[in-house]
DSSP file (Angstrom, degrees, kcal/mol; ACC not computed):
  #  RESIDUE AA STRUCTURE BP1 BP2  ACC     N-H-->O    O-->H-N    N-H-->O    O-->H-N    TCO  KAPPA ALPHA  PHI   PSI    X-CA   Y-CA   Z-CA
    1    1 A M              0   0    0      0, 0.0     2,-0.3     0, 0.0     0, 0.0   0.000 360.0 360.0 360.0 140.7   17.0   30.2  -32.9
    2    2 A T        -     0   0    0     85,-0.1     2,-0.1     1,-0.1    85,-0.0  -0.595 360.0-113.7 -82.1 137.8   17.7   32.9  -30.3
    3    3 A A        -     0   0    0     -2,-0.3     2,-0.2     1,-0.1    -1,-0.1  -0.461  31.9-126.1 -68.8 141.8   21.3   34.2  -30.0
    4    4 A R        -     0   0    0     -2,-0.1    85,-0.2     2,-0.1    84,-0.1  -0.517  33.9 -91.4 -87.2 157.6   22.9   33.3  -26.7
    5    5 A W  S    S+     0   0    0     83,-2.0     2,-0.1    -2,-0.2    -1,-0.0  -0.943  97.1  48.3-121.2 143.1   24.5   35.9  -24.5
    6    6 A P  S    S-     0   0    0      0, 0.0    -2,-0.1     0, 0.0    -1,-0.1   0.369  73.9-168.6 -80.4 145.9   27.1   37.1  -24.0
    7    7 A D    >   -     0   0    0     -2,-0.1     3,-1.5     1,-0.1     6,-0.1  -0.890  22.5-134.3-104.7 134.2   27.7   37.8  -27.6
    8    8 A P  T 3  S+     0   0    0      0, 0.0    -1,-0.1     0, 0.0    -3,-0.0   0.806 105.1  47.5 -60.0 -32.9   31.2   38.9  -28.7
    9    9 A D  T 3  S-     0   0    0     -3,-0.0     0, 0.0     1,-0.0     0, 0.0   0.520 102.3-133.3 -89.3  -3.1   30.1   41.7  -30.9
   10   10 A R    <>  +     0   0    0     -3,-1.5     4,-1.7     1,-0.1     5,-0.1   0.743  58.2 141.2  62.0  28.0   27.7   43.1  -28.3
   11   11 A T  H  >  +     0   0    0      1,-0.2     4,-3.0     2,-0.2     5,-0.3   0.815  65.7  63.1 -67.8 -29.2   24.8   43.5  -30.7
   12   12 A T  H  > S+     0   0    0      1,-0.2     4,-2.4     2,-0.2    -1,-0.2   0.926 104.8  45.8 -61.8 -43.5   22.4   42.2  -28.0
   13   13 A I  H  > S+     0   0    0      2,-0.2     4,-2.8     1,-0.2     5,-0.2   0.927 112.7  51.1 -63.9 -44.3   23.3   45.2  -25.8
   14   14 A G  H  X S+     0   0    0     -4,-1.7     4,-2.1     1,-0.2    -2,-0.2   0.918 112.3  45.4 -59.4 -45.3   22.9   47.6  -28.8
   15   15 A R  H  X S+     0   0    0     -4,-3.0     4,-1.8     2,-0.2    -1,-0.2   0.898 112.8  51.6 -66.2 -39.4   19.5   46.2  -29.7
   16   16 A Y  H  X S+     0   0    0     -4,-2.4     4,-0.8    -5,-0.3    -2,-0.2   0.938 110.3  48.0 -62.5 -46.3   18.4   46.4  -26.1
   17   17 A L  H ><>S+     0   0    0     -4,-2.8     3,-0.7     1,-0.2     5,-0.6   0.889 110.4  52.3 -62.1 -39.4   19.5   50.0  -25.8
   18   18 A A  H ><5S+     0   0    0     -4,-2.1     3,-0.7     1,-0.2    -1,-0.2   0.854 106.5  54.2 -64.8 -33.7   17.7   50.9  -29.0
   19   19 A S  H 3<5S+     0   0    0     -4,-1.8    -1,-0.2     1,-0.2    -2,-0.2   0.685  95.8  68.5 -74.0 -17.2   14.5   49.3  -27.7
   20   20 A L  T <<5S-     0   0    0     -4,-0.8    -1,-0.2    -3,-0.7    -2,-0.2   0.699  89.8-142.5 -78.0 -18.9   14.5   51.4  -24.5
   21   21 A D  T < 5 -     0   0    0     -3,-0.7     2,-0.4    -4,-0.5    -3,-0.1   0.927  25.5-172.8  55.9  47.5   13.8   54.7  -26.3
   22   22 A L      < -     0   0    0     -5,-0.6    -1,-0.2     1,-0.1     6,-0.1  -0.589  12.5-160.2 -73.1 129.7   16.1   56.6  -24.0
   23   23 A R        +     0   0    0     -2,-0.4     2,-0.4    -3,-0.1    -1,-0.1   0.790  66.1  71.2 -84.8 -29.2   15.7   60.3  -24.8
   24   24 A S     >  -     0   0    0      1,-0.1     4,-2.1     2,-0.0     5,-0.1  -0.721  67.4-146.8 -95.8 137.5   19.0   61.6  -23.3
   25   25 A I  H  > S+     0   0    0     -2,-0.4     4,-2.4     1,-0.2     5,-0.2   0.865 104.9  56.3 -63.6 -36.0   22.4   61.0  -24.9
   26   26 A K  H  > S+     0   0    0      2,-0.2     4,-2.3     1,-0.2    -1,-0.2   0.897 106.0  49.3 -63.6 -41.3   23.7   61.0  -21.3
   27   27 A S  H  > S+     0   0    0      2,-0.2     4,-2.9     1,-0.2     5,-0.2   0.924 110.5  50.1 -64.5 -44.5   21.3   58.2  -20.3
   28   28 A R  H  X S+     0   0    0     -4,-2.1     4,-2.6     1,-0.2    -2,-0.2   0.918 111.8  48.3 -59.5 -43.4   22.3   56.1  -23.4
   29   29 A A  H  X S+     0   0    0     -4,-2.4     4,-2.5     2,-0.2    -1,-0.2   0.902 112.4  48.9 -64.4 -40.9   25.9   56.5  -22.6
   30   30 A C  H  X S+     0   0    0     -4,-2.3     4,-2.5     2,-0.2    -2,-0.2   0.949 113.3  45.8 -64.1 -50.0   25.4   55.6  -18.9
   31   31 A Y  H  X S+     0   0    0     -4,-2.9     4,-2.8     1,-0.2     5,-0.3   0.917 113.5  50.3 -59.0 -44.3   23.4   52.4  -19.8
   32   32 A R  H  X S+     0   0    0     -4,-2.6     4,-2.7    -5,-0.2     5,-0.3   0.928 111.2  48.5 -60.8 -45.7   25.9   51.4  -22.4
   33   33 A Q  H  X S+     0   0    0     -4,-2.5     4,-2.2     2,-0.2    -2,-0.2   0.924 114.0  46.0 -61.2 -45.3   28.8   51.8  -20.0
   34   34 A V  H  X S+     0   0    0     -4,-2.5     4,-2.2     2,-0.2    -2,-0.2   0.934 116.0  44.7 -64.2 -47.3   27.0   49.8  -17.2
   35   35 A L  H  X S+     0   0    0     -4,-2.8     4,-2.4     2,-0.2    -2,-0.2   0.884 114.0  48.5 -68.7 -39.0   26.0   47.0  -19.6
   36   36 A H  H  X S+     0   0    0     -4,-2.7     4,-2.3    -5,-0.3    -1,-0.2   0.898 111.7  50.9 -66.9 -39.2   29.4   46.8  -21.3
   37   37 A G  H  X S+     0   0    0     -4,-2.2     4,-1.6    -5,-0.3    -2,-0.2   0.894 110.6  49.2 -63.0 -39.1   31.1   46.7  -17.9
   38   38 A F  H  X S+     0   0    0     -4,-2.2     4,-2.5     1,-0.2    -2,-0.2   0.921 110.5  49.5 -65.8 -43.6   28.7   43.9  -16.8
   39   39 A Q  H  X S+     0   0    0     -4,-2.4     4,-2.6     1,-0.2    -2,-0.2   0.881 105.0  59.0 -64.9 -35.8   29.4   41.9  -20.0
   40   40 A D  H  X S+     0   0    0     -4,-2.3     4,-0.6     1,-0.2    -1,-0.2   0.924 110.5  42.5 -55.8 -44.0   33.2   42.3  -19.4
   41   41 A V  H >< S+     0   0    0     -4,-1.6     3,-1.0     1,-0.2     4,-0.3   0.912 112.2  53.4 -69.7 -42.9   32.8   40.6  -16.1
   42   42 A V  H >< S+     0   0    0     -4,-2.5     3,-1.8     1,-0.3    -2,-0.2   0.889 102.7  58.6 -59.3 -40.1   30.5   37.9  -17.4
   43   43 A E  H 3< S+     0   0    0     -4,-2.6    -1,-0.3     1,-0.3    -2,-0.2   0.725  99.8  58.2 -65.0 -21.4   32.9   37.0  -20.2
   44   44 A R  T << S+     0   0    0     -3,-1.0     2,-0.3    -4,-0.6    -1,-0.3   0.480 101.9  67.1 -86.3  -2.2   35.6   36.2  -17.5
   45   45 A H  S <  S-     0   0    0     -3,-1.8     3,-0.1    -4,-0.3     0, 0.0  -0.817  74.7-137.0-118.4 157.7   33.4   33.6  -15.9
   46   46 A S  S    S+     0   0    0     -2,-0.3     2,-0.3     1,-0.2    -1,-0.1   0.735  87.8  28.3 -84.1 -23.1   32.1   30.3  -17.1
   47   47 A E  S    S-     0   0    0     -5,-0.0     2,-1.0     2,-0.0     5,-0.2  -0.999  77.3-118.7-144.4 141.5   28.5   30.7  -15.9
   48   48 A L        +     0   0    0     -2,-0.3     2,-0.2    -3,-0.1    43,-0.1  -0.685  68.5 113.7 -80.0 103.1   26.2   33.5  -15.2
   49   49 A G  S >> S-     0   0    0     -2,-1.0     4,-1.8    43,-0.0     3,-0.6  -0.742  81.5 -57.2-151.0-163.7   25.5   33.2  -11.5
   50   50 A Q  H 3> S+     0   0    0      1,-0.2     4,-2.6    -2,-0.2     5,-0.2   0.861 125.5  57.9 -58.3 -40.0   25.9   34.7   -8.1
   51   51 A D  H 3> S+     0   0    0      1,-0.2     4,-2.2     2,-0.2    -1,-0.2   0.858 106.0  49.9 -63.1 -34.6   29.8   34.8   -8.4
   52   52 A V  H <> S+     0   0    0     -3,-0.6     4,-2.7    -5,-0.2    -1,-0.2   0.926 111.1  48.5 -67.1 -45.3   29.5   37.0  -11.6
   53   53 A V  H  X S+     0   0    0     -4,-1.8     4,-2.5     1,-0.2    -2,-0.2   0.921 112.8  47.7 -63.3 -43.9   27.1   39.4   -9.9
   54   54 A V  H  X S+     0   0    0     -4,-2.6     4,-2.4     2,-0.2    -1,-0.2   0.915 111.6  51.0 -63.1 -42.6   29.4   39.7   -6.8
   55   55 A A  H  X S+     0   0    0     -4,-2.2     4,-2.4    -5,-0.2    -2,-0.2   0.915 110.6  48.6 -61.2 -43.3   32.4   40.2   -9.1
   56   56 A W  H  X S+     0   0    0     -4,-2.7     4,-2.8     1,-0.2     5,-0.2   0.916 111.0  50.6 -63.4 -42.6   30.6   43.0  -11.0
   57   57 A L  H  X S+     0   0    0     -4,-2.5     4,-2.2     1,-0.2    -2,-0.2   0.904 111.0  48.9 -61.9 -40.8   29.6   44.7   -7.8
   58   58 A E  H  X S+     0   0    0     -4,-2.4     4,-0.7     2,-0.2    -2,-0.2   0.925 113.7  45.2 -65.4 -44.7   33.1   44.6   -6.5
   59   59 A V  H >< S+     0   0    0     -4,-2.4     3,-0.8     1,-0.2     4,-0.4   0.922 115.7  47.4 -63.6 -44.2   34.6   46.0   -9.7
   60   60 A S  H >X S+     0   0    0     -4,-2.8     3,-1.2     1,-0.2     4,-1.0   0.827 102.6  62.9 -68.6 -32.1   31.9   48.7   -9.9
   61   61 A A  H 3< S+     0   0    0     -4,-2.2    -1,-0.2     1,-0.3    -2,-0.2   0.736  91.9  67.7 -66.1 -21.2   32.3   49.6   -6.2
   62   62 A E  T << S+     0   0    0     -3,-0.8    -1,-0.3    -4,-0.7    -2,-0.2   0.793 116.4  22.3 -67.3 -27.2   35.9   50.7   -7.0
   63   63 A C  T <4 S+     0   0    0     -3,-1.2     2,-0.3    -4,-0.4    -2,-0.2   0.366 117.7  62.8-123.6   4.2   34.6   53.6   -9.1
   64   64 A R  S  < S-     0   0    0     -4,-1.0     2,-0.1     4,-0.0    -1,-0.0  -0.967  77.5-113.6-133.0 148.4   31.1   54.3   -7.9
   65   65 A A     >  -     0   0    0     -2,-0.3     4,-2.8     1,-0.1     5,-0.2  -0.408  38.6-109.6 -69.3 154.9   29.4   55.4   -4.6
   66   66 A A  H  > S+     0   0    0      1,-0.2     4,-2.4     2,-0.2     5,-0.2   0.877 118.2  49.8 -57.4 -41.5   27.3   52.7   -3.0
   67   67 A T  H  > S+     0   0    0      2,-0.2     4,-1.6     1,-0.2    -1,-0.2   0.905 112.7  46.7 -67.0 -40.2   24.0   54.6   -3.7
   68   68 A T  H  > S+     0   0    0      2,-0.2     4,-2.1     1,-0.2    -2,-0.2   0.908 111.3  52.7 -65.6 -41.8   25.0   55.1   -7.4
   69   69 A L  H  X S+     0   0    0     -4,-2.8     4,-1.3     1,-0.2    -2,-0.2   0.921 107.9  49.8 -61.0 -45.3   26.0   51.4   -7.6
   70   70 A L  H  X S+     0   0    0     -4,-2.4     4,-0.5     1,-0.2    -1,-0.2   0.839 109.4  52.6 -65.5 -31.1   22.6   50.2   -6.2
   71   71 A H  H >X S+     0   0    0     -4,-1.6     3,-1.1     1,-0.2     4,-0.6   0.897 106.2  53.7 -67.2 -39.2   20.9   52.5   -8.8
   72   72 A R  H >X S+     0   0    0     -4,-2.1     4,-1.6     1,-0.2     3,-0.5   0.757  93.7  71.4 -66.6 -24.1   22.9   50.9  -11.6
   73   73 A T  H 3X S+     0   0    0     -4,-1.3     4,-2.9     1,-0.2    -1,-0.2   0.822  89.8  60.8 -62.8 -28.6   21.8   47.4  -10.4
   74   74 A R  H <X S+     0   0    0     -3,-1.1     4,-2.5    -4,-0.5    -1,-0.2   0.872 101.4  53.2 -64.9 -35.8   18.3   48.2  -11.8
   75   75 A I  H <X S+     0   0    0     -4,-0.6     4,-1.9    -3,-0.5    -2,-0.2   0.940 113.0  43.1 -62.1 -46.5   19.8   48.6  -15.2
   76   76 A I  H  X S+     0   0    0     -4,-1.6     4,-2.8     2,-0.2    -2,-0.2   0.908 112.3  54.1 -65.3 -42.6   21.4   45.2  -14.9
   77   77 A D  H  X S+     0   0    0     -4,-2.9     4,-2.1     1,-0.2    -2,-0.2   0.926 111.1  44.0 -59.3 -47.8   18.2   43.7  -13.4
   78   78 A R  H  X S+     0   0    0     -4,-2.5     4,-2.2     1,-0.2    -1,-0.2   0.873 113.0  52.5 -66.8 -36.3   16.0   44.9  -16.3
   79   79 A F  H  X S+     0   0    0     -4,-1.9     4,-2.7    -5,-0.2    -2,-0.2   0.920 108.9  49.3 -65.7 -42.7   18.6   43.7  -18.9
   80   80 A L  H  X S+     0   0    0     -4,-2.8     4,-2.4     2,-0.2    -2,-0.2   0.897 110.5  50.9 -63.0 -39.8   18.8   40.2  -17.3
   81   81 A D  H  X S+     0   0    0     -4,-2.1     4,-2.4    -5,-0.2    -1,-0.2   0.907 110.6  49.7 -62.2 -40.6   15.0   40.1  -17.4
   82   82 A H  H  X S+     0   0    0     -4,-2.2     4,-2.2     2,-0.2    -2,-0.2   0.926 110.8  49.1 -62.5 -45.4   15.1   41.1  -21.1
   83   83 A L  H  X>S+     0   0    0     -4,-2.7     5,-2.4     1,-0.2     6,-0.9   0.893 111.8  49.2 -62.4 -40.1   17.7   38.4  -21.9
   84   84 A L  H ><5S+     0   0    0     -4,-2.4     3,-0.9     1,-0.2    -1,-0.2   0.931 111.4  48.3 -64.9 -46.1   15.6   35.8  -20.1
   85   85 A K  H 3<5S+     0   0    0     -4,-2.4    -1,-0.2     1,-0.3    -2,-0.2   0.858 112.1  49.9 -62.1 -36.2   12.5   36.8  -21.9
   86   86 A A  H 3<5S-     0   0    0     -4,-2.2    -1,-0.3    -5,-0.2    -2,-0.2   0.573 114.1-118.7 -79.7  -9.3   14.4   36.7  -25.2
   87   87 A G  T <<5S+     0   0    0     -3,-0.9    -3,-0.2    -4,-0.6    -2,-0.1   0.646  79.6 123.6  81.2  14.9   15.8   33.2  -24.5
   88   88 A A  S   <S+     0   0    0     -5,-2.4   -83,-2.0    -6,-0.2     2,-0.3   0.703  76.5  29.8 -83.0 -19.8   19.4   34.5  -24.5
   89   89 A I  S    S-     0   0    0     -6,-0.9    -2,-0.2   -85,-0.2     3,-0.1  -0.938  72.6-135.7-132.5 158.9   20.0   33.2  -20.9
   90   90 A D  S    S+     0   0    0     -2,-0.3     2,-0.3     1,-0.3    -1,-0.1   0.764  83.5   1.8 -85.8 -27.0   18.5   30.3  -19.1
   91   91 A R        -     0   0    0    -43,-0.1    -1,-0.3     4,-0.0     3,-0.1  -0.993  63.0-120.6-158.9 152.7   17.9   32.1  -15.8
   92   92 A N     >  -     0   0    0     -2,-0.3     4,-2.4     1,-0.1     5,-0.2  -0.878  24.1-151.4 -93.4 114.9   18.3   35.5  -14.1
   93   93 A P  H  > S+     0   0    0      0, 0.0     4,-2.0     0, 0.0    -1,-0.1   0.803  94.2  53.4 -61.9 -28.6   20.6   34.9  -11.1
   94   94 A I  H  > S+     0   0    0      2,-0.2     4,-2.6     1,-0.2     5,-0.2   0.921 109.8  46.8 -71.5 -43.7   19.0   37.7   -9.1
   95   95 A T  H  > S+     0   0    0      2,-0.2     4,-2.7     1,-0.2     5,-0.2   0.896 110.9  53.5 -63.2 -40.0   15.5   36.3   -9.5
   96   96 A T  H  X S+     0   0    0     -4,-2.4     4,-2.1     1,-0.2    -2,-0.2   0.923 111.8  44.3 -60.6 -44.9   16.8   32.8   -8.6
   97   97 A L  H  X S+     0   0    0     -4,-2.0     4,-2.0     2,-0.2    -2,-0.2   0.890 111.9  53.2 -67.0 -39.3   18.3   34.2   -5.4
   98   98 A R  H  X>S+     0   0    0     -4,-2.6     5,-2.0     1,-0.2     4,-0.7   0.927 111.7  45.3 -61.2 -44.6   15.1   36.2   -4.6
   99   99 A E  H ><5S+     0   0    0     -4,-2.7     3,-0.5     1,-0.2    -1,-0.2   0.881 110.7  53.4 -67.1 -37.8   13.0   33.1   -5.0
  100  100 A A  H 3<5S+     0   0    0     -4,-2.1    -1,-0.2     1,-0.2    -2,-0.2   0.845 111.8  45.6 -64.9 -32.9   15.4   31.0   -2.9
  101  101 A C  H 3<5S-     0   0    0     -4,-2.0    26,-2.5    -5,-0.1    -1,-0.2   0.572 109.2-128.9 -84.3  -9.6   15.2   33.6   -0.1
  102  102 A N  T <<5 +     0   0    0     -4,-0.7     2,-0.3    -3,-0.5    -3,-0.2   0.920  61.7 133.7  60.9  47.1   11.4   33.7   -0.5
  103  103 A I      < -     0   0    0     -5,-2.0    -1,-0.2     2,-0.1    -2,-0.1  -0.868  55.5-137.6-123.9 161.2   11.2   37.5   -0.9
  104  104 A K  S    S+     0   0    0     -2,-0.3     2,-0.3    -3,-0.1    -1,-0.1   0.785  77.8  61.5 -91.8 -29.4    9.3   39.7   -3.3
  105  105 A Q        -     0   0    0      1,-0.1     4,-0.3    -7,-0.1    -2,-0.1  -0.679  61.3-148.9-103.7 155.1   11.8   42.4   -4.3
  106  106 A C  S >> S+     0   0    0     -2,-0.3     4,-2.0     1,-0.1     3,-0.7   0.754  85.5  76.6 -88.2 -27.6   15.2   42.1   -5.9
  107  107 A M  H 3> S+     0   0    0      1,-0.3     4,-2.7     2,-0.2     5,-0.2   0.867  90.6  54.8 -58.5 -40.1   16.8   45.2   -4.3
  108  108 A P  H 3> S+     0   0    0      0, 0.0     4,-2.3     0, 0.0    -1,-0.3   0.873 108.1  51.3 -60.4 -32.8   17.4   43.4   -0.9
  109  109 A V  H <> S+     0   0    0     -3,-0.7     4,-2.6    -4,-0.3    -2,-0.2   0.930 109.8  48.6 -66.7 -45.1   19.3   40.7   -2.9
  110  110 A W  H  X S+     0   0    0     -4,-2.0     4,-1.8     1,-0.2    -1,-0.2   0.919 111.7  49.8 -60.2 -43.8   21.4   43.3   -4.6
  111  111 A R  H  X S+     0   0    0     -4,-2.7     4,-0.6     1,-0.2    -1,-0.2   0.916 111.1  49.4 -61.5 -42.4   22.2   44.9   -1.2
  112  112 A A  H >< S+     0   0    0     -4,-2.3     3,-1.0     1,-0.2     9,-0.2   0.921 111.3  48.7 -62.6 -43.7   23.1   41.5    0.3
  113  113 A L  H 3< S+     0   0    0     -4,-2.6    -1,-0.2     1,-0.2    -2,-0.2   0.798 110.4  52.0 -67.1 -27.8   25.4   40.7   -2.6
  114  114 A A  H 3< S+     0   0    0     -4,-1.8    -1,-0.2    -5,-0.2    -2,-0.2   0.530  92.7 100.1 -84.9  -6.6   27.1   44.2   -2.3
  115  115 A S  S << S-     0   0    0     -3,-1.0    -3,-0.0    -4,-0.6     6,-0.0  -0.169  90.5-104.1 -75.1 172.3   27.7   43.7    1.4
  116  116 A R  S    S+     0   0    0      1,-0.3    -1,-0.1     2,-0.1    -4,-0.0   0.817 118.0  31.1 -65.9 -31.3   31.1   42.6    2.9
  117  117 A N     >  +     0   0    0      1,-0.1     4,-2.4    -5,-0.1    -1,-0.3  -0.749  69.4 178.1-130.1  84.4   29.8   39.1    3.5
  118  118 A P  H  > S+     0   0    0      0, 0.0     4,-2.7     0, 0.0     5,-0.2   0.857  79.8  54.2 -57.7 -39.5   27.2   38.2    0.8
  119  119 A E  H  > S+     0   0    0      2,-0.2     4,-2.1     1,-0.2     5,-0.1   0.925 111.8  44.1 -63.3 -43.8   26.6   34.7    2.1
  120  120 A K  H  > S+     0   0    0     -3,-0.2     4,-2.0     2,-0.2    -1,-0.2   0.918 114.1  50.3 -66.2 -43.4   25.7   35.9    5.6
  121  121 A A  H  X S+     0   0    0     -4,-2.4     4,-1.1    -9,-0.2    -2,-0.2   0.893 111.3  48.5 -64.1 -39.5   23.6   38.7    4.2
  122  122 A L  H  X S+     0   0    0     -4,-2.7     4,-1.3    -5,-0.2     3,-0.3   0.899 108.7  53.8 -65.8 -39.7   21.7   36.3    2.0
  123  123 A A  H  < S+     0   0    0     -4,-2.1     3,-0.3     1,-0.2    -2,-0.2   0.880 107.2  51.6 -61.6 -37.5   21.2   33.9    4.9
  124  124 A E  H  < S+     0   0    0     -4,-2.0    -1,-0.2     1,-0.2    -2,-0.2   0.768 106.9  54.9 -70.3 -25.4   19.7   36.7    6.9
  125  125 A L  H  < S+     0   0    0     -4,-1.1    -1,-0.2    -3,-0.3    -2,-0.2   0.782  81.7 111.9 -75.6 -27.7   17.3   37.5    4.0
  126  126 A R     <  -     0   0    0     -4,-1.3   -24,-0.2    -3,-0.3   -25,-0.1  -0.203  48.1-167.9 -58.2 130.1   15.9   34.0    3.8
  127  127 A R        -     0   0    0    -26,-2.5    -2,-0.1   -27,-0.1    -1,-0.1  -0.897  27.8-103.3-114.5 146.3   12.2   33.7    4.9
  128  128 A P        -     0   0    0      0, 0.0     3,-0.1     0, 0.0   -27,-0.0  -0.338  41.7-100.6 -66.8 151.5   10.5   30.4    5.5
  129  129 A Q    >   -     0   0    0      1,-0.1     3,-1.4     3,-0.1     4,-0.1  -0.451  46.4 -97.3 -66.2 141.8    8.1   29.1    2.8
  130  130 A P  T 3  S+     0   0    0      0, 0.0    -1,-0.1     0, 0.0    10,-0.1  -0.409 109.7   4.6 -60.4 136.7    4.5   29.8    3.7
  131  131 A F  T 3  S+     0   0    0      1,-0.1     9,-0.2    -2,-0.1     8,-0.1   0.883  87.0 150.7  54.9  42.0    3.0   26.7    5.2
  132  132 A G    <   +     0   0    0     -3,-1.4    -1,-0.1     4,-0.1    -3,-0.1   0.401  36.8  97.1 -85.3   2.8    6.4   25.1    5.1
  133  133 A S  S >  S-     0   0    0     -4,-0.1     3,-1.7     1,-0.1     4,-0.3  -0.133  96.4 -89.5 -83.1-176.0    5.8   22.8    8.2
  134  134 A V  T 3  S+     0   0    0      1,-0.3     3,-0.4     2,-0.1     4,-0.2   0.829 131.2  48.3 -60.9 -32.9    4.7   19.2    8.3
  135  135 A L  T 3> S+     0   0    0      1,-0.2     4,-2.6     2,-0.1    -1,-0.3   0.289  80.4 109.1 -91.1  10.6    1.1   20.4    8.3
  136  136 A G  H <> S+     0   0    0     -3,-1.7     4,-2.7     1,-0.2     5,-0.2   0.877  75.3  50.5 -56.5 -43.9    1.7   22.8    5.4
  137  137 A G  H  > S+     0   0    0     -3,-0.4     4,-2.3    -4,-0.3    -1,-0.2   0.918 112.5  46.5 -62.5 -44.0   -0.3   20.7    2.9
  138  138 A V  H  > S+     0   0    0     -4,-0.2     4,-2.3     2,-0.2    -2,-0.2   0.916 113.8  48.9 -64.2 -43.7   -3.4   20.5    5.2
  139  139 A M  H  X S+     0   0    0     -4,-2.6     4,-2.6     2,-0.2     5,-0.2   0.902 110.4  50.6 -63.7 -41.8   -3.2   24.2    6.0
  140  140 A T  H  X S+     0   0    0     -4,-2.7     4,-2.5    -5,-0.2    -2,-0.2   0.931 111.2  48.2 -61.7 -46.3   -3.0   25.2    2.4
  141  141 A E  H  X S+     0   0    0     -4,-2.3     4,-2.5     1,-0.2    -1,-0.2   0.908 112.3  49.6 -60.6 -42.2   -6.0   23.0    1.5
  142  142 A H  H  X S+     0   0    0     -4,-2.3     4,-2.6     2,-0.2     5,-0.2   0.927 111.5  47.3 -64.5 -45.7   -8.0   24.5    4.4
  143  143 A V  H  X S+     0   0    0     -4,-2.6     4,-2.4     1,-0.2    -2,-0.2   0.919 113.1  49.4 -62.6 -43.1   -7.1   28.1    3.4
  144  144 A T  H  X S+     0   0    0     -4,-2.5     4,-2.5    -5,-0.2    -2,-0.2   0.922 111.4  49.3 -61.1 -44.8   -8.0   27.4   -0.2
  145  145 A L  H  X S+     0   0    0     -4,-2.5     4,-1.8     1,-0.2    -2,-0.2   0.923 112.3  47.4 -60.5 -46.2  -11.3   25.8    0.8
  146  146 A M  H  X>S+     0   0    0     -4,-2.6     5,-2.7     1,-0.2     4,-0.8   0.885 112.1  49.6 -65.7 -38.5  -12.2   28.7    3.1
  147  147 A R  H ><5S+     0   0    0     -4,-2.4     3,-0.5     1,-0.2    -1,-0.2   0.908 109.6  51.4 -66.6 -40.4  -11.4   31.3    0.4
  148  148 A N  H 3<5S+     0   0    0     -4,-2.5    -1,-0.2     1,-0.2    -2,-0.2   0.837 110.9  48.7 -64.6 -32.2  -13.4   29.4   -2.2
  149  149 A R  H 3<5S-     0   0    0     -4,-1.8    -1,-0.2    -5,-0.2    -2,-0.2   0.652 114.4-120.3 -78.8 -16.1  -16.4   29.4    0.2
  150  150 A G  T <<5S+     0   0    0     -4,-0.8     2,-0.3    -3,-0.5    -3,-0.2   0.702  79.7 119.1  83.3  20.1  -15.9   33.1    0.8
  151  151 A T      < +     0   0    0     -5,-2.7    -4,-0.1    -6,-0.2    -3,-0.1  -0.474  17.3 133.0-116.6  61.0  -15.3   32.6    4.5
  152  152 A N        +     0   0    0     -2,-0.3    -1,-0.2    -5,-0.2    -5,-0.1   0.442  58.0  76.0 -90.5   2.1  -11.8   34.0    5.0
  153  153 A T  S    S-     0   0    0     -3,-0.2     5,-0.1    -7,-0.1    -1,-0.0  -0.958  89.7-116.4-111.2 126.6  -12.7   36.0    8.0
  154  154 A P    >>  -     0   0    0      0, 0.0     3,-1.6     0, 0.0     4,-0.8  -0.236  22.7-118.6 -58.8 149.0  -13.2   34.1   11.3
  155  155 A R  G >4 S+     0   0    0      1,-0.3     3,-0.8     2,-0.2    -2,-0.0   0.851 112.4  62.9 -57.0 -37.0  -16.8   34.2   12.7
  156  156 A S  G 34 S+     0   0    0      1,-0.3    -1,-0.3     3,-0.0     4,-0.1   0.751 106.6  45.1 -63.7 -21.4  -15.6   35.9   15.9
  157  157 A L  G <4 S+     0   0    0     -3,-1.6     2,-0.3     2,-0.1    -1,-0.3   0.598  98.1  86.4 -96.7 -13.2  -14.5   38.9   13.7
  158  158 A R  S << S-     0   0    0     -4,-0.8     2,-0.2    -3,-0.8     0, 0.0  -0.636  86.5-111.1 -86.6 144.9  -17.6   39.1   11.6
  159  159 A G              0   0    0     -2,-0.3    -2,-0.1     1,-0.1    -1,-0.1  -0.546 360.0 360.0 -71.4 138.3  -20.6   41.1   12.9
  160  160 A C              0   0    0     -2,-0.2    -1,-0.1    -4,-0.1    -2,-0.0   0.426 360.0 360.0 -91.1 360.0  -23.6   38.8   13.8
């Protein structure tokens, strides 16, 4: 059985850091500080979700410049992906928000969460689902059929 996270003795963070093969002592110290700070915030909440991420961003913004903070989010993002892959968490809240907004990158989600009004910023990020209208199913089938036939370019655009 896989250990769940957060773990009180923080061995998960230690094993994760060891697996990264960080060459610089300074990098190891930075990663350790960021991950331990994140776990401190997670331990004060009942569930790993958007509220935890916003709380961590607020705490971190007190001692870091915005650009540095957004760089540190990549450390958290990769760690959450690692935890998900290892089965230590059920979902990565950033990936969940990214999928809900129908966008491909995580950084816009982090920026939205770090803004003064995260809910408004997330709402502005949301993109409609492809073929999300009433005719979406028919359109999807048609596009799939045309791609399978190899005719994804309209005749008017093909040379005769």
